[in-house]
C-alpha positions in Angstrom: -44.1 18.5 40.2 -45.1 15.4 38.6 -42.2 13.4 36.8 -43.3 12.6 32.9 -42.4 9.8 30.8 -41.0 12.2 28.1 -39.1 14.0 30.8 -36.9 10.2 31.2 -36.7 9.2 28.2 -33.6 10.7 26.4 -32.2 9.5 29.4 -33.4 6.0 29.0 -31.9 6.2 25.6 -28.6 6.9 26.4 -28.4 4.1 29.4 -29.5 1.8 26.9 -27.1 2.8 24.1 -24.1 2.5 26.6 -25.3 -0.7 28.1 -25.4 -2.1 24.3 -22.0 -0.3 23.7 -20.4 -2.0 26.8 -21.4 -5.4 25.7 -20.8 -5.5 22.1 -17.4 -3.5 22.9 -16.5 -6.5 24.8 -17.2 -9.3 22.4 -14.6 -8.2 19.5 -12.7 -10.3 17.4 -9.3 -10.0 15.6 -9.4 -10.4 12.0 -6.7 -11.7 10.4 -6.1 -12.1 6.6 -3.8 -14.4 4.7 -2.0 -13.0 2.0 -0.6 -16.0 -0.4 2.8 -16.6 -2.2 2.4 -15.3 -5.4 5.3 -15.7 -8.3 6.2 -14.4 -11.4 8.8 -13.5 -14.0 9.5 -10.7 -16.3 10.6 -11.3 -19.8 14.3 -11.5 -20.6 16.0 -8.3 -21.6 18.6 -8.2 -24.4 18.1 -4.6 -25.4 20.0 -2.6 -22.1 20.1 1.1 -22.2 23.6 2.2 -20.3 23.6 5.3 -18.1 26.5 7.5 -19.0 28.5 7.7 -16.1 30.3 11.6 -15.8 34.1 11.4 -16.0 35.0 15.2 -15.4 33.3 17.4 -13.2 34.6 21.3 -14.2 33.4 23.8 -11.5 34.0 27.6 -12.4 32.6 30.4 -10.7 29.0 30.1 -12.1 28.3 27.0 -12.9 29.2 23.2 -13.0 29.6 21.0 -16.0 29.7 17.6 -16.6 31.4 15.7 -19.1 30.8 12.3 -19.6 32.2 9.7 -21.6 30.2 7.0 -23.4 32.3 3.6 -22.5 34.5 4.3 -19.5 37.7 2.0 -19.6 39.1 -0.4 -17.2 42.4 1.0 -16.2 43.8 -2.1 -14.5 42.8 -4.4 -17.1 44.5 -2.1 -19.9 47.5 -1.8 -17.7 47.8 -6.1 -17.4 47.6 -6.3 -21.2 50.4 -3.2 -21.7 52.9 -4.8 -19.0 52.1 -8.5 -20.8 55.4 -9.7 -21.9 54.5 -12.2 -24.4 51.9 -12.4 -27.2 50.5 -15.6 -25.3 49.8 -14.1 -21.8 47.9 -11.0 -24.4 46.1 -13.7 -25.8 44.9 -15.1 -22.6 43.5 -11.5 -21.2 41.8 -10.6 -24.1 40.2 -14.2 -24.2 39.2 -13.3 -20.7 37.4 -10.2 -21.5 35.3 -11.7 -24.2 34.0 -14.7 -23.0 30.7 -15.1 -21.8 29.9 -15.5 -18.2 26.7 -15.8 -16.7 25.9 -14.4 -13.4 23.1 -14.9 -10.8 22.1 -13.0 -7.5 19.4 -13.7 -5.2 17.7 -10.4 -2.9 15.8 -11.2 -0.4 13.9 -9.5 2.6 10.7 -10.3 4.7 8.6 -9.7 1.9 10.1 -10.2 -1.5 12.4 -12.7 -2.8 14.0 -11.7 -6.1 16.5 -13.8 -8.1 18.6 -11.4 -11.3 20.3 -13.3 -13.5 22.1 -12.8 -17.2 24.9 -13.1 -19.4 27.6 -10.7 -20.3 30.4 -10.5 -22.8 32.2 -7.5 -22.5 28.5 -6.1 -21.9 25.6 -6.9 -21.0 23.8 -9.6 -23.0 20.5 -10.8 -21.2 18.9 -10.1 -18.2 16.5 -11.5 -16.4 14.3 -11.1 -13.3 12.2 -13.7 -11.3 10.5 -12.7 -8.0 8.5 -14.2 -5.5 6.3 -12.6 -3.2 6.1 -14.0 0.1 2.5 -15.3 2.1 2.3 -13.4 5.2 -0.7 -12.5 7.8 -2.1 -9.4 8.1 -4.1 -7.9 11.0 -6.8 -5.8 9.4 -7.9 -2.8 11.0 -12.0 -2.4 12.4 -13.9 -0.4 13.2 -15.3 -0.9 16.8 -18.0 1.9 16.9 -18.9 5.0 14.3 -20.5 7.8 15.6 -22.8 9.2 12.2 -25.2 12.2 12.4 -27.8 13.3 9.5 -30.9 15.5 9.2 -34.0 14.6 7.1 -36.6 16.6 5.1 -39.9 15.1 4.3 -43.2 15.7 3.2 -47.0 14.8 2.4 -47.8 13.5 -1.5 -49.9 17.2 -1.6 -46.5 19.0 -0.6 -48.5 20.5 2.1 -46.8 19.3 5.1 -43.2 19.7 5.2 -41.6 17.8 8.4 -37.9 18.0 9.3 -35.6 15.5 11.4 -32.1 15.9 13.0 -30.4 12.5 14.3 -27.2 11.1 15.8 -26.5 7.6 15.5 -24.2 4.9 16.8 -23.1 2.1 14.1 -21.7 -1.1 15.9 -18.7 -3.5 13.9 -21.7 -5.1 12.4 -23.4 -2.7 10.7 -26.2 -2.2 12.8 -26.9 1.3 13.5 -28.9 2.5 16.6 -30.2 6.1 16.1 -31.9 9.2 18.1 -33.4 12.0 16.0 -35.3 15.1 17.3 -37.9 16.3 14.9 -40.6 18.9 14.1 -43.5 19.1 16.7 -40.8 18.4 19.5 -40.9 14.7 18.2 -38.4 12.3 19.9 -37.1 9.4 17.6 -35.7 6.3 18.4 -34.0 3.9 15.8 -32.4 0.8 15.3 -31.3 -0.5 11.4 -29.7 -4.1 10.9 -27.7 -5.3 8.4 -29.4 -7.7 6.2 -27.3 -8.6 3.4 -23.7 -8.1 3.1 -21.8 -7.7 0.0 
């Protein structure tokens, strides 16, 4: 039995591809992306929508009914006002309840810092939010290799010679493709496609 090159060709191609995969796979670099710090602020809100809190929940045999109150009262302040013995103490409690107060609070985690500030006088008069998205470095996932499959058909300009080809390809991280195909007339195709321009 005589050994022909056409019989050995697919095995040689597989060996060459394995060698290329091995050496290209070992030279991969880890790529990191820097995300810069981003600061911003929202416009100060002066028109606040209040959430009605259910004061009473009534449950009967078939349903649950919530009764909401629009302005719940601070019972502790009412008790202190009614227990005050003279008008000066009552006036001081009233002044304390209606005076304007500023507040500020900072919320922070590993990704964000948010500074909330505002003005209150018995009710919320204004609310402001400033934020900073912190800088960080993330590791970009990179594809080492990708296996591609394809099928091509073609014909000559006179539409008299129909051709077909099936192929399998291996793409490396640089975008280059090694292709092995089989077509009509028992043709074996071997190809290489290189990345010319990156956008």
